[in-house]
N, C-alpha and C positions, 0 to 999 in steps of 0.2 A: 504493500499499499504506500507506501513510504517512495518507493520509486515512482510508484504512477504520479502522485505528488509533485514530485520533480519533473518529470514530463509536463505535466500541466501547466506547474511553474515556468519552467523555460521556453514551451507554446504561447503562453501567453506574455511573458516579455520580449520573445522576440517572434511575433508572429508569421514571419515570412517563411519559418521553419514548417514542414509537412508534419505530419504527425510521426510518420515512419522515422524521419531525420530525428525526430527529437525521441523516440522511442529509440533508435538505433544507438542514438550518443549515450542517452543514461545506461543503457544495457553495457556497452563497450566502457565505459565506465567502472560501472557497476562488477564487472566480470574480469576486465583486463587489469584496472589499475588498482581499485579500489581493496583486492584483497592483499596486494603485492604490498601496499604502500599502509593499510590498515586504516583506509581513509573512513569516516564516520558518513553517517547518509548527510549533514550538512555539509560536509567537505566534499561530498559527490554532486550535491545541488551546487554549491559555490564552482565546481569544476565546468560542469555543464554550462550553467548560466554564464561563466568566462567566456568559454569556448562558442557558444551563440552569438555574445556582444561582439568579442572579437573577430568573429566571421563579419557581422554586419559592418565594422570598421573597415576591414582590410578586404572587403566585396569590389570596390572601387579599385582596388590596385589591381586585381585579376586573380586575387588568390579565392580560390574554392572552400568550401563548407570543411571537405575532407582533407586540405590540406592545412588547414589552422586547426582542426582537430587533432591531426598526426603529429603537427611541431608543439603542440601544449604536452599530448602525450608521452611523446620521446622524450622533453625534456624533464617530465615529472618521474617516469620511470628509470633512467640513466641518473636522475640527480643534478645533472650538468646542465650551468646556465649554456644554453646554444646562442647563437647567431639566428637560428628561427624564430626565437621566441621576442627579442630585439627588434627584427623585421615585421613583426605584427604590432608594433609599436608600443610596446611595454619594454620600460628601461629596465635591465636586470642585470644585476652582476654577482659576483661569487660574493664582492662586501656587501651588496643590499640582501642577500639571502642570510649572511651572518649576523647583521642588524636586525634583520625581522626577526630572525629565531629568539636574538636577546630579547626582542621587546614583546613576543608572546610569551616569554618567558618557557619556552621548549630546552634552553639551557642558560645555566646562570654565570657562565664567562665565555670568554672567546676562546680561550684555552680549551676547555670543554668540547666546544661546536668543533675547533681544529683535532679533536680527538677520536672525534666519533669514526663508529667503525660500520660495515655490515647493515644490517637491517634496520638498527636505531638511525643510522646517517640518513639512508634513505628516506625514512619516515621524517626525521625533524627537516631534512632539505626541502621535501615535498611538501610539507605542512608550512614552513615558510616561503617558499615559492608560489604555493597557492593562493596565500594570504597578500603576495603583492600583485600577483597578476590578478586576482579577482576585485582587487582596489580599484587598479589601474582600468581594468575593464570597466568598472561599474563607475568611473568618473563622469565618463559622458553619456549615460545613459539617461539624462533630459533632453538631448538632440537624439534621442531614439522617435520620439513623438514627430520629430518634425522630417525625418527619415520615411517614418511610414506613410507620409503626403506625397510622396514623391512619385513619380510615375513608375521609376525601376522598382519600386517596394509594390506600388498594386499590382504590376504586373508578376511579381514573385510570390505575391500573395494570391493573386488569381492561379497561375501555377500551381502554390501548393494547395489550393481547395479542389482542383482539379485532380491531382494527384492523390487526396485523400477519398474523394469520392471515387474515383477507381477502384482504390484498394478496399473501400467500403462494400460497393459492389462487389468485388472478387470475392469478398469474405462471404456477405449475403447470397451470391448464385451458387459457388462453390457447393455446398450440399445439392443443390438440386440438381447442378450438372452430373454430379457422382451417381446421383441418383437414375438421372437419365440413361448414363452410359453404363450403369449396373443394369436397369431394364433393358439397355440393346443386347 
């Protein structure tokens, strides 16, 4: 149920995402990223929302939804600050991640941060990176409404609604088609 709420929250936040895109995004985060980094439901929601918002921000630069998701996922899973995240318009460096980990109380000192290893290092770095990325992605949320009024957004939304309609029709028709073919 928590994941369904996250899917709905992402779709409400960024209405140009289709139901399928939102479901796939949240399920990939929940199955591929969350277990490895022990993300909470709240962190799954933040990562999904940040991905969707960064997609909108980078859409005009020609970045696809899949590219944005892939760059974020790879950075979180590797724990490495990559050029990919910076190319999405998020200023991130090893020092920024360290400072955020200290600010969040994930570690007490810089030395403790530098001595992290293994699973603990991955979890601390991912949590700190997610915090920075989420703050950055949500800072221009106010301009999202203006974007939704553009022709580009309206075309995307129409395309998304059409895609969702076809998916829903396919789900409804599937049992009927199965019964028809079984009858043949």
